C-alpha positions in Angstrom: -0.2 -0.1 -0.3 1.0 3.7 -0.6 0.6 7.1 1.3 -0.1 10.3 0.0 2.6 12.6 2.1 1.7 16.3 2.0 -1.6 16.7 3.8 -2.0 13.0 4.8 1.2 12.5 6.7 2.9 16.0 7.0 0.6 19.1 7.6 0.8 21.6 4.3 -1.0 24.6 5.7 1.8 24.8 8.5 4.4 24.2 6.1 3.1 27.1 4.3 3.0 29.3 7.2 6.8 28.0 8.3 7.8 29.2 4.7 6.1 32.8 5.0 7.4 33.4 8.0 10.7 33.0 6.8 10.3 34.7 3.7 9.0 37.8 5.4 12.0 38.1 7.6 14.4 38.0 4.6 12.5 40.2 2.7 11.5 42.3 5.6 7.5 42.8 4.9 4.7 41.2 6.5 4.3 37.2 7.4 0.2 37.8 6.2 1.2 39.4 2.8 3.9 36.6 1.9 1.6 34.0 3.1 -1.2 34.8 1.0 1.2 35.5 -2.4 2.5 31.8 -1.3 -0.5 30.3 -1.3 -2.0 32.3 -4.5 1.1 30.8 -6.2 0.7 27.1 -5.1 -2.9 27.5 -6.4 -1.5 28.6 -9.7 1.1 26.0 -9.8 -1.5 23.2 -9.2 -3.7 24.8 -11.6 -0.8 24.6 -14.2 0.3 21.2 -13.4 -3.1 19.6 -14.1 -3.8 21.6 -17.2 0.0 21.3 -19.0 0.9 18.0 -17.6 4.0 18.8 -15.8 5.5 17.0 -13.1 9.2 19.0 -11.9 9.4 21.4 -9.1 10.9 23.9 -11.5 7.7 25.1 -13.1 6.0 25.3 -9.9 8.5 27.0 -8.4 8.7 29.8 -11.2 5.4 30.5 -10.6 5.3 30.8 -7.3 8.5 32.7 -6.6 6.9 35.4 -8.9 4.1 35.6 -7.1 6.0 36.3 -3.9 8.8 38.5 -5.6 11.8 36.3 -5.3 14.2 34.4 -7.2 13.7 30.7 -7.5 17.2 29.8 -5.8 15.5 31.8 -2.7 12.7 30.0 -2.6 14.4 26.6 -3.1 16.7 27.4 -0.2 14.1 28.7 2.3 11.8 25.8 1.7 14.5 23.1 2.1 16.2 24.9 5.2 12.5 25.3 6.7 10.8 22.2 6.3 13.8 19.9 6.9 14.7 21.6 10.4 10.9 22.0 11.3 10.4 18.0 10.3 8.9 16.6 13.6 6.4 19.4 14.4 5.2 18.8 10.8 4.0 15.0 11.5 0.0 15.4 11.6 -1.6 13.3 14.6 -1.9 9.6 13.9 0.5 9.9 10.9 3.2 7.5 12.8 0.4 5.4 14.5 -1.0 5.2 10.9 2.4 3.9 9.1 3.1 1.6 12.1 -0.2 0.1 12.0 -0.1 -1.0 8.3 3.6 -2.5 8.7 2.5 -4.4 11.7 -0.3 -5.9 9.5 2.3 -7.4 7.3 1.9 -4.8 4.3 5.0 -3.6 2.1 4.3 0.3 2.6 5.1 3.3 0.3 5.5 7.1 -0.3 3.8 7.9 -3.8 4.2 12.0 -3.5 3.3 14.8 -6.4 6.0 17.7 -6.3 4.5 21.4 -6.5 7.5 24.1 -6.2 10.0 21.8 -3.8 11.4 19.1 -5.4 11.0 15.4 -3.9 14.1 14.8 -2.6 13.5 17.9 -0.2 10.6 15.8 1.3 12.6 12.7 1.5 14.5 14.5 4.0 11.7 15.8 5.8 10.5 12.3 6.0 14.1 11.5 7.5 14.2 14.4 9.9 11.0 13.4 11.1 12.0 9.7 11.7 9.3 7.9 9.0 11.6 6.9 6.3 12.7 3.9 7.8 9.2 2.7 7.4 8.8 2.9 3.9 9.8 0.0 1.2 9.7 2.7 -1.5 9.3 6.5 -1.5 8.5 7.7 -5.0 7.9 11.5 -6.2 6.5 12.4 -9.7 10.1 14.6 -10.6 11.8 11.1 -9.8 9.2 8.7 -12.2 8.2 11.2 -15.0 4.3 10.8 -13.6 2.2 13.0 -11.7 -0.8 11.7 -9.7 -3.6 11.2 -10.9 -2.0 9.7 -13.7 -2.1 6.1 -13.7 1.8 5.4 -14.7 2.3 7.2 -11.1 0.7 4.4 -9.3 1.9 1.2 -11.6 5.3 2.7 -10.6 4.7 2.5 -6.9 3.1 -0.8 -7.1 5.6 -2.3 -9.0 8.1 -0.8 -6.6 6.3 -2.8 -3.8 6.1 -5.9 -5.6 2.1 -5.7 -6.1 -0.1 -5.4 -8.8 -2.2 -2.5 -9.1 -5.4 -4.0 -8.5 -4.2 -5.2 -5.1 -2.8 -1.5 -4.3 -4.1 0.6 -1.4 -3.4 4.2 -1.7 -4.2 6.8 1.3 -4.6 10.6 0.7 -6.5 13.5 0.7 -7.2 14.7 -2.3 -10.1 12.9 -4.5 -8.9 14.5 -8.0 -5.2 13.2 -7.6 -5.2 10.4 -5.0 -8.4 8.6 -4.8 -9.2 9.0 -8.3 -6.0 8.0 -9.7 -5.6 4.7 -7.8 -9.1 4.0 -8.5 -8.5 4.5 -12.4 -5.5 2.1 -11.7 -7.9 -0.6 -10.6 -6.5 -0.4 -7.1 -8.3 0.9 -3.7 -8.4 4.3 -2.7 -8.7 5.6 0.9 -9.4 9.3 1.6 -8.4 10.8 4.7 -11.2 13.6 5.0 -11.8 15.4 8.4 -15.7 16.7 8.3 -16.7 12.7 8.3 -18.7 12.2 11.1 -17.9 8.3 11.6 -14.2 7.2 12.2 -14.4 5.5 8.6 -16.8 4.4 6.1 -16.7 2.4 2.6 -19.3 3.7 0.3 -17.8 1.1 -2.4 -15.7 -1.7 -2.6 -12.7 0.2 -3.6 -13.5 3.4 -1.9 -13.3 4.3 2.0 -12.7 7.2 3.7 -11.2 8.0 7.3 -11.6 11.2 9.6 -8.0 10.8 10.7 -4.9 8.9 9.3 -4.7 7.2 12.4 -7.6 5.2 11.3 -6.3 3.8 8.4 -5.2 0.5 9.5 -8.6 -0.4 10.5 -9.9 0.1 7.0 -6.6 -1.7 5.4 -7.4 -4.6 7.6 -11.1 -4.6 6.0 -10.0 -4.5 2.7 -7.4 -7.4 3.1 -9.7 -9.6 4.1 -11.7 -9.0 1.1 
């Protein structure tokens, strides 16, 4: 099985806030203004990736840097320094328990992540600094495999790395359009992490389940495994 990273295991909202704080210090300006520009740039970058089909962080970084009014080099430097230095506080509640839980069930576990405006190697360093990387049997990012979720090729790549058929791949993520839609198109199982649901977990289809918190993932995965 595989996990998405940002928004699923690591706190993307907090990451943006920390990046904006450091950039505001560098630029001697208000953090709120930088954060708004950062979010605006990220939204534009995501839209561009969806329409143009790119999978490398450079294009996204150019868009975000332009919105913030800085160079790509400064953006990359600040992002890596801030995220790696704050790795443990970026862990979402239940993330470690979720990964440990599915490992205890005997699953080979991987990471399948898209990149937006920093490269996959930075997120890999964050996972290492947070003490999570050692739990995974494979860690793949879109800029390394040449395909971004929801492209079926991305899910085939992680399935191959884990030694399973895509029809048995369970992927956990927080985005319907990238994580859930992609793995279902690939023939696997999707688990959506979505806080607003009322129950700990629910399954609305044989191949689609939802959990209120990533901490409940092992419960759903064990249920899928019994099918």
